[in-house]
VMD Tcl script that builds the backbone (N, CA, C; Angstrom):
set m [mol new atoms 273]
animate dup $m
set s [atomselect $m all]
$s set {name element resname resid chain x y z} {
  {N N MET 1 A -0.341 -5.248 22.073}
  {CA C MET 1 A -0.475 -5.964 20.821}
  {C C MET 1 A -0.098 -5.019 19.687}
  {N N PHE 2 A 0.618 -5.543 18.711}
  {CA C PHE 2 A 0.966 -4.785 17.515}
  {C C PHE 2 A -0.164 -4.921 16.502}
  {N N ILE 3 A -0.537 -3.820 15.877}
  {CA C ILE 3 A -1.431 -3.879 14.726}
  {C C ILE 3 A -0.849 -3.024 13.615}
  {N N GLY 4 A -0.999 -3.507 12.398}
  {CA C GLY 4 A -0.646 -2.769 11.196}
  {C C GLY 4 A -1.871 -2.743 10.301}
  {N N ILE 5 A -2.155 -1.607 9.714}
  {CA C ILE 5 A -3.350 -1.457 8.887}
  {C C ILE 5 A -2.941 -0.929 7.522}
  {N N ASN 6 A -3.337 -1.649 6.484}
  {CA C ASN 6 A -3.094 -1.247 5.104}
  {C C ASN 6 A -4.424 -0.818 4.505}
  {N N LEU 7 A -4.463 0.362 3.907}
  {CA C LEU 7 A -5.696 0.924 3.368}
  {C C LEU 7 A -5.658 0.997 1.850}
  {N N ASP 8 A -6.753 0.619 1.226}
  {CA C ASP 8 A -6.973 0.827 -0.203}
  {C C ASP 8 A -8.374 1.407 -0.330}
  {N N LEU 9 A -8.452 2.728 -0.227}
  {CA C LEU 9 A -9.739 3.415 -0.164}
  {C C LEU 9 A -10.005 4.142 -1.474}
  {N N ALA 10 A -11.235 3.987 -1.973}
  {CA C ALA 10 A -11.585 4.508 -3.290}
  {C C ALA 10 A -11.939 5.998 -3.281}
  {N N SER 11 A -12.501 6.480 -2.189}
  {CA C SER 11 A -12.978 7.867 -2.193}
  {C C SER 11 A -12.279 8.707 -1.135}
  {N N THR 12 A -12.261 9.994 -1.367}
  {CA C THR 12 A -11.683 10.937 -0.413}
  {C C THR 12 A -12.491 10.963 0.874}
  {N N ASP 13 A -13.816 10.840 0.768}
  {CA C ASP 13 A -14.663 10.826 1.966}
  {C C ASP 13 A -14.317 9.647 2.869}
  {N N SER 14 A -14.160 8.472 2.274}
  {CA C SER 14 A -13.778 7.288 3.057}
  {C C SER 14 A -12.427 7.501 3.713}
  {N N LYS 15 A -11.477 8.022 2.962}
  {CA C LYS 15 A -10.135 8.235 3.493}
  {C C LYS 15 A -10.163 9.195 4.677}
  {N N ASN 16 A -10.886 10.299 4.546}
  {CA C ASN 16 A -10.978 11.263 5.642}
  {C C ASN 16 A -11.622 10.660 6.875}
  {N N SER 17 A -12.677 9.876 6.682}
  {CA C SER 17 A -13.364 9.232 7.808}
  {C C SER 17 A -12.465 8.220 8.501}
  {N N VAL 18 A -11.774 7.393 7.713}
  {CA C VAL 18 A -10.891 6.366 8.286}
  {C C VAL 18 A -9.723 7.019 9.016}
  {N N LEU 19 A -9.123 8.040 8.437}
  {CA C LEU 19 A -7.996 8.708 9.087}
  {C C LEU 19 A -8.408 9.339 10.411}
  {N N LYS 20 A -9.602 9.865 10.474}
  {CA C LYS 20 A -10.109 10.429 11.718}
  {C C LYS 20 A -10.241 9.342 12.785}
  {N N ILE 21 A -10.770 8.187 12.394}
  {CA C ILE 21 A -10.921 7.073 13.338}
  {C C ILE 21 A -9.558 6.582 13.812}
  {N N LEU 22 A -8.622 6.391 12.888}
  {CA C LEU 22 A -7.296 5.915 13.268}
  {C C LEU 22 A -6.617 6.894 14.224}
  {N N ASN 23 A -6.789 8.165 13.985}
  {CA C ASN 23 A -6.231 9.184 14.870}
  {C C ASN 23 A -6.854 9.099 16.260}
  {N N GLU 24 A -8.172 8.884 16.328}
  {CA C GLU 24 A -8.857 8.770 17.619}
  {C C GLU 24 A -8.351 7.575 18.419}
  {N N TYR 25 A -7.971 6.508 17.743}
  {CA C TYR 25 A -7.455 5.313 18.409}
  {C C TYR 25 A -5.950 5.377 18.654}
  {N N GLY 26 A -5.294 6.438 18.232}
  {CA C GLY 26 A -3.866 6.602 18.461}
  {C C GLY 26 A -2.986 5.800 17.519}
  {N N ILE 27 A -3.507 5.444 16.359}
  {CA C ILE 27 A -2.766 4.670 15.374}
  {C C ILE 27 A -2.066 5.647 14.433}
  {N N LYS 28 A -0.761 5.481 14.278}
  {CA C LYS 28 A 0.058 6.451 13.547}
  {C C LYS 28 A 0.415 5.983 12.142}
  {N N ARG 29 A 0.525 6.947 11.228}
  {CA C ARG 29 A 0.929 6.677 9.848}
  {C C ARG 29 A 2.432 6.413 9.808}
  {N N THR 30 A 2.837 5.325 9.139}
  {CA C THR 30 A 4.255 5.012 8.995}
  {C C THR 30 A 4.710 5.114 7.540}
  {N N HIS 31 A 3.837 4.837 6.588}
  {CA C HIS 31 A 4.099 4.949 5.151}
  {C C HIS 31 A 2.786 5.300 4.474}
  {N N ASP 32 A 2.835 5.568 3.170}
  {CA C ASP 32 A 1.588 5.812 2.445}
  {C C ASP 32 A 0.662 4.616 2.628}
  {N N ASN 33 A -0.545 4.871 3.072}
  {CA C ASN 33 A -1.591 3.864 3.248}
  {C C ASN 33 A -1.245 2.777 4.262}
  {N N LEU 34 A -0.248 2.989 5.123}
  {CA C LEU 34 A 0.113 2.017 6.154}
  {C C LEU 34 A 0.171 2.719 7.512}
  {N N TYR 35 A -0.544 2.149 8.475}
  {CA C TYR 35 A -0.661 2.725 9.811}
  {C C TYR 35 A -0.350 1.636 10.824}
  {N N GLU 36 A 0.289 2.018 11.961}
  {CA C GLU 36 A 0.713 1.029 12.948}
  {C C GLU 36 A 0.541 1.544 14.361}
  {N N SER 37 A 0.385 0.578 15.269}
  {CA C SER 37 A 0.416 0.844 16.704}
  {C C SER 37 A 1.109 -0.342 17.359}
  {N N TYR 38 A 2.063 -0.049 18.244}
  {CA C TYR 38 A 2.816 -1.115 18.901}
  {C C TYR 38 A 2.249 -1.494 20.257}
  {N N ASP 39 A 1.291 -0.728 20.738}
  {CA C ASP 39 A 0.726 -1.013 22.060}
  {C C ASP 39 A -0.794 -0.882 22.058}
  {N N PHE 40 A -1.413 -1.416 21.012}
  {CA C PHE 40 A -2.867 -1.314 20.885}
  {C C PHE 40 A -3.529 -2.316 21.833}
  {N N PRO 41 A -4.506 -1.874 22.647}
  {CA C PRO 41 A -5.178 -2.796 23.575}
  {C C PRO 41 A -6.118 -3.755 22.830}
  {N N ALA 42 A -5.927 -5.047 23.034}
  {CA C ALA 42 A -6.728 -6.066 22.342}
  {C C ALA 42 A -8.221 -5.901 22.612}
  {N N ILE 43 A -8.565 -5.373 23.760}
  {CA C ILE 43 A -9.974 -5.215 24.123}
  {C C ILE 43 A -10.694 -4.198 23.228}
  {N N ARG 44 A -9.943 -3.310 22.579}
  {CA C ARG 44 A -10.550 -2.277 21.726}
  {C C ARG 44 A -10.601 -2.682 20.249}
  {N N LEU 45 A -10.101 -3.864 19.920}
  {CA C LEU 45 A -10.025 -4.291 18.531}
  {C C LEU 45 A -11.404 -4.406 17.871}
  {N N GLY 46 A -12.354 -4.970 18.577}
  {CA C GLY 46 A -13.711 -5.091 18.040}
  {C C GLY 46 A -14.333 -3.736 17.747}
  {N N ASN 47 A -14.107 -2.779 18.632}
  {CA C ASN 47 A -14.624 -1.425 18.421}
  {C C ASN 47 A -13.991 -0.776 17.195}
  {N N LEU 48 A -12.675 -0.973 17.035}
  {CA C LEU 48 A -11.976 -0.416 15.873}
  {C C LEU 48 A -12.548 -0.993 14.581}
  {N N LYS 49 A -12.716 -2.299 14.526}
  {CA C LYS 49 A -13.254 -2.935 13.317}
  {C C LYS 49 A -14.668 -2.437 13.019}
  {N N ARG 50 A -15.483 -2.311 14.042}
  {CA C ARG 50 A -16.850 -1.814 13.846}
  {C C ARG 50 A -16.832 -0.390 13.305}
  {N N ASP 51 A -16.011 0.467 13.895}
  {CA C ASP 51 A -15.945 1.861 13.452}
  {C C ASP 51 A -15.444 1.962 12.014}
  {N N LEU 52 A -14.445 1.152 11.660}
  {CA C LEU 52 A -13.942 1.163 10.286}
  {C C LEU 52 A -15.004 0.660 9.305}
  {N N THR 53 A -15.706 -0.393 9.670}
  {CA C THR 53 A -16.753 -0.951 8.805}
  {C C THR 53 A -17.840 0.077 8.528}
  {N N ASN 54 A -18.190 0.855 9.532}
  {CA C ASN 54 A -19.281 1.824 9.398}
  {C C ASN 54 A -18.943 3.033 8.542}
  {N N CYS 55 A -17.665 3.271 8.260}
  {CA C CYS 55 A -17.325 4.508 7.544}
  {C C CYS 55 A -16.757 4.279 6.146}
  {N N VAL 56 A -16.683 3.043 5.679}
  {CA C VAL 56 A -16.118 2.797 4.353}
  {C C VAL 56 A -17.204 2.397 3.362}
  {N N ASP 57 A -16.862 2.531 2.080}
  {CA C ASP 57 A -17.774 2.125 1.003}
  {C C ASP 57 A -17.520 0.668 0.648}
  {N N MET 58 A -18.404 0.090 -0.128}
  {CA C MET 58 A -18.289 -1.314 -0.512}
  {C C MET 58 A -17.042 -1.586 -1.377}
  {N N ASP 59 A -16.549 -0.584 -2.086}
  {CA C ASP 59 A -15.384 -0.813 -2.944}
  {C C ASP 59 A -14.057 -0.497 -2.255}
  {N N ASP 60 A -14.089 -0.210 -0.949}
  {CA C ASP 60 A -12.874 0.021 -0.172}
  {C C ASP 60 A -12.359 -1.300 0.384}
  {N N SER 61 A -11.053 -1.357 0.598}
  {CA C SER 61 A -10.423 -2.560 1.139}
  {C C SER 61 A -9.480 -2.172 2.276}
  {N N ILE 62 A -9.548 -2.928 3.382}
  {CA C ILE 62 A -8.680 -2.705 4.534}
  {C C ILE 62 A -8.108 -4.053 4.963}
  {N N ARG 63 A -6.802 -4.078 5.239}
  {CA C ARG 63 A -6.164 -5.277 5.818}
  {C C ARG 63 A -5.590 -4.890 7.173}
  {N N LEU 64 A -5.865 -5.722 8.156}
  {CA C LEU 64 A -5.438 -5.477 9.528}
  {C C LEU 64 A -4.572 -6.649 9.982}
  {N N TYR 65 A -3.324 -6.357 10.354}
  {CA C TYR 65 A -2.375 -7.366 10.820}
  {C C TYR 65 A -2.264 -7.249 12.338}
  {N N GLN 66 A -2.443 -8.363 13.049}
  {CA C GLN 66 A -2.448 -8.343 14.511}
  {C C GLN 66 A -1.479 -9.402 15.047}
  {N N PHE 67 A -0.654 -8.995 16.037}
  {CA C PHE 67 A 0.209 -9.962 16.692}
  {C C PHE 67 A 0.600 -9.438 18.059}
  {N N PRO 68 A 0.653 -10.216 19.102}
  {CA C PRO 68 A 0.014 -11.527 19.216}
  {C C PRO 68 A -1.427 -11.362 19.663}
  {N N LEU 69 A -2.280 -12.182 19.212}
  {CA C LEU 69 A -3.663 -12.238 19.661}
  {C C LEU 69 A -3.984 -13.717 19.832}
  {N N GLU 70 A -4.180 -14.128 21.071}
  {CA C GLU 70 A -4.427 -15.540 21.389}
  {C C GLU 70 A -3.275 -16.410 20.872}
  {N N ASN 71 A -2.034 -15.925 21.018}
  {CA C ASN 71 A -0.821 -16.623 20.573}
  {C C ASN 71 A -0.811 -16.941 19.083}
  {N N THR 72 A -1.458 -16.108 18.294}
  {CA C THR 72 A -1.474 -16.290 16.846}
  {C C THR 72 A -1.221 -14.966 16.146}
  {N N PHE 73 A -0.766 -15.071 14.915}
  {CA C PHE 73 A -0.653 -13.927 14.019}
  {C C PHE 73 A -1.923 -13.934 13.173}
  {N N LYS 74 A -2.668 -12.835 13.185}
  {CA C LYS 74 A -3.944 -12.792 12.472}
  {C C LYS 74 A -3.924 -11.692 11.423}
  {N N ILE 75 A -4.484 -12.019 10.284}
  {CA C ILE 75 A -4.664 -11.058 9.202}
  {C C ILE 75 A -6.157 -10.991 8.932}
  {N N SER 76 A -6.741 -9.826 9.140}
  {CA C SER 76 A -8.156 -9.615 8.879}
  {C C SER 76 A -8.306 -8.707 7.675}
  {N N SER 77 A -9.249 -9.038 6.798}
  {CA C SER 77 A -9.500 -8.236 5.597}
  {C C SER 77 A -10.957 -7.818 5.559}
  {N N LEU 78 A -11.169 -6.550 5.275}
  {CA C LEU 78 A -12.525 -6.045 5.072}
  {C C LEU 78 A -12.730 -5.873 3.582}
  {N N GLN 79 A -13.599 -6.719 3.033}
  {CA C GLN 79 A -13.938 -6.628 1.615}
  {C C GLN 79 A -15.429 -6.819 1.470}
  {N N ASP 80 A -16.039 -5.971 0.665}
  {CA C ASP 80 A -17.489 -6.007 0.448}
  {C C ASP 80 A -18.260 -5.912 1.757}
  {N N GLY 81 A -17.727 -5.137 2.708}
  {CA C GLY 81 A -18.430 -4.886 3.956}
  {C C GLY 81 A -18.350 -5.999 4.983}
  {N N LYS 82 A -17.538 -7.038 4.728}
  {CA C LYS 82 A -17.435 -8.159 5.670}
  {C C LYS 82 A -15.979 -8.432 6.002}
  {N N TRP 83 A -15.733 -8.767 7.271}
  {CA C TRP 83 A -14.394 -9.103 7.732}
  {C C TRP 83 A -14.142 -10.590 7.532}
  {N N LYS 84 A -12.977 -10.917 6.983}
  {CA C LYS 84 A -12.512 -12.293 6.852}
  {C C LYS 84 A -11.172 -12.376 7.554}
  {N N ARG 85 A -10.895 -13.508 8.214}
  {CA C ARG 85 A -9.685 -13.601 9.021}
  {C C ARG 85 A -8.893 -14.859 8.728}
  {N N LEU 86 A -7.588 -14.685 8.641}
  {CA C LEU 86 A -6.645 -15.788 8.513}
  {C C LEU 86 A -5.834 -15.829 9.802}
  {N N SER 87 A -5.741 -16.997 10.430}
  {CA C SER 87 A -4.979 -17.158 11.670}
  {C C SER 87 A -3.807 -18.086 11.436}
  {N N ILE 88 A -2.629 -17.669 11.904}
  {CA C ILE 88 A -1.424 -18.481 11.795}
  {C C ILE 88 A -0.944 -18.765 13.208}
  {N N ASN 89 A -0.961 -20.039 13.602}
  {CA C ASN 89 A -0.551 -20.439 14.947}
  {C C ASN 89 A 0.941 -20.297 15.123}
  {N N ILE 90 A 1.338 -19.746 16.259}
  {CA C ILE 90 A 2.736 -19.622 16.608}
  {C C ILE 90 A 3.012 -20.635 17.719}
  {N N SER 91 A 3.794 -21.661 17.413}
  {CA C SER 91 A 4.077 -22.656 18.451}
  {C C SER 91 A 5.545 -22.757 18.725}
}
mol reanalyze $m
mol bondsrecalc $m
mol representation Tube
mol addrep $m
């Protein structure tokens, strides 16, 4: 599964924590504040989201792009400590 992650982090501490987590999961930086993996295992997605949620502040924002997951393109956003998801069906 492909995932792309866009970061908008307010503090240096949050950035350092998130970068450490992304490195542990094998997600590579492709541009400023953009990280990608082309072979991310779908089974680890929940763990990644939990780890990211635990290390960011309330004023940080993360967008996670996933394809394919259950034959859909999904965009998940972490804002105010909660994940929200948009699903686009691919038929």
